[in-house]
C-alpha positions as CSV (number, residue, x, y, z in Angstrom):
1,X,122.6,120.7,100.0
2,X,125.2,120.6,103.5
3,X,125.8,124.5,102.9
4,X,122.3,125.5,102.0
5,X,120.8,126.0,105.7
6,X,118.6,128.4,105.1
7,X,116.6,125.8,102.2
8,X,117.1,122.9,104.9
9,X,115.2,125.2,107.5
10,X,112.5,126.5,105.2
11,X,112.1,124.1,102.6
12,X,112.8,119.6,103.2
13,X,109.6,118.8,104.3
14,X,107.4,122.4,104.0
15,X,107.4,122.5,100.2
16,X,105.1,119.7,98.4
17,X,108.2,120.1,95.6
18,X,110.6,119.1,97.7
19,X,109.2,116.2,98.9
20,X,108.0,114.9,95.7
21,X,111.5,115.2,94.7
22,X,113.0,114.3,97.8
23,X,115.7,117.2,97.2
24,X,118.3,117.1,99.8
25,X,117.5,113.8,101.4
26,X,120.5,113.5,104.1
27,X,120.8,116.9,104.8
28,X,117.1,117.5,105.4
29,X,117.4,114.0,107.5
30,X,120.0,115.2,109.5
31,X,118.4,119.0,110.4
32,X,115.6,116.6,111.9
33,X,113.3,117.7,108.6
34,X,113.7,114.5,106.9
35,X,111.1,112.9,104.3
36,X,108.0,110.7,105.8
37,X,109.1,106.8,106.4
38,X,112.5,107.9,105.4
39,X,115.8,106.5,107.5
40,X,119.2,108.3,106.5
41,X,122.3,106.3,107.3
42,X,125.8,108.2,108.1
43,X,128.3,108.3,105.9
44,X,129.6,104.2,106.1
45,X,132.9,103.6,108.1
46,X,134.8,100.2,108.7
47,X,132.6,99.4,111.6
48,X,129.6,101.1,110.5
49,X,126.4,98.0,111.0
50,X,124.1,100.7,109.3
51,X,121.9,99.6,105.8
52,X,120.9,101.6,103.3
53,X,117.4,99.9,103.6
54,X,114.5,99.8,100.2
55,X,111.0,99.8,101.2
56,X,110.7,97.6,98.1
57,X,106.4,96.5,98.2
58,X,105.4,92.8,97.8
59,X,103.6,92.1,94.3
60,X,100.6,91.8,95.5
61,X,100.9,95.7,97.1
62,X,102.0,96.8,93.7
63,X,99.3,95.1,91.8
64,X,96.7,96.6,94.3
65,X,98.6,100.2,94.7
66,X,100.0,100.0,97.8
67,X,102.7,100.6,99.7
68,X,104.6,99.3,102.5
69,X,103.6,102.4,104.0
70,X,100.0,102.5,103.2
71,X,100.0,98.7,104.4
72,X,99.9,98.8,108.8
73,X,98.6,95.3,109.1
74,X,100.9,93.4,106.7
75,X,103.6,95.2,108.2
76,X,101.8,93.8,111.6
77,X,101.5,90.3,110.5
78,X,105.0,89.6,108.0
79,X,107.7,90.6,108.3
80,X,110.5,88.9,110.3
81,X,107.7,86.3,111.2
82,X,106.7,85.5,106.9
83,X,109.3,83.3,105.4
84,X,108.5,84.7,101.9
85,X,109.1,88.4,103.2
86,X,112.4,87.7,105.0
87,X,113.7,85.6,101.6
88,X,112.7,88.5,99.3
89,X,113.2,91.4,102.0
90,X,109.9,93.1,101.3
91,X,109.1,96.4,103.3
92,X,112.7,96.4,105.0
93,X,112.8,99.7,106.2
94,X,108.7,100.5,107.6
95,X,109.1,96.4,108.9
96,X,112.6,98.3,110.6
97,X,110.9,101.2,111.7
98,X,107.7,99.2,113.4
99,X,110.3,96.9,115.5
100,X,109.9,93.9,113.0
101,X,112.9,94.1,111.1
102,X,115.3,91.6,109.7
103,X,117.6,89.6,111.6
104,X,121.4,91.0,111.3
105,X,119.5,94.3,109.4
106,X,120.3,97.7,111.4
107,X,118.4,100.6,108.8
């Protein structure tokens, strides 16, 4: 993906098939055309503190066809303030993006 400038410029978030399949995630992100609610970390270095965060929904969300991205009220009221969420690292990426990330985790 790093050598396909035309594809990155013309596909990424503009092509529904690319969005569905998440093609060239890192290259699209690096070009400022990343997929919604995704943050890509640079290649790891010994001093890198960036973590590839998951966005795992709670069991309730899964049972009710919800995701972290479609549950802003849950993000606002839980994340780093709910011990159960913290111990299970639910919605890591969404919490981080909302400024409510988990202690010691930099997505």
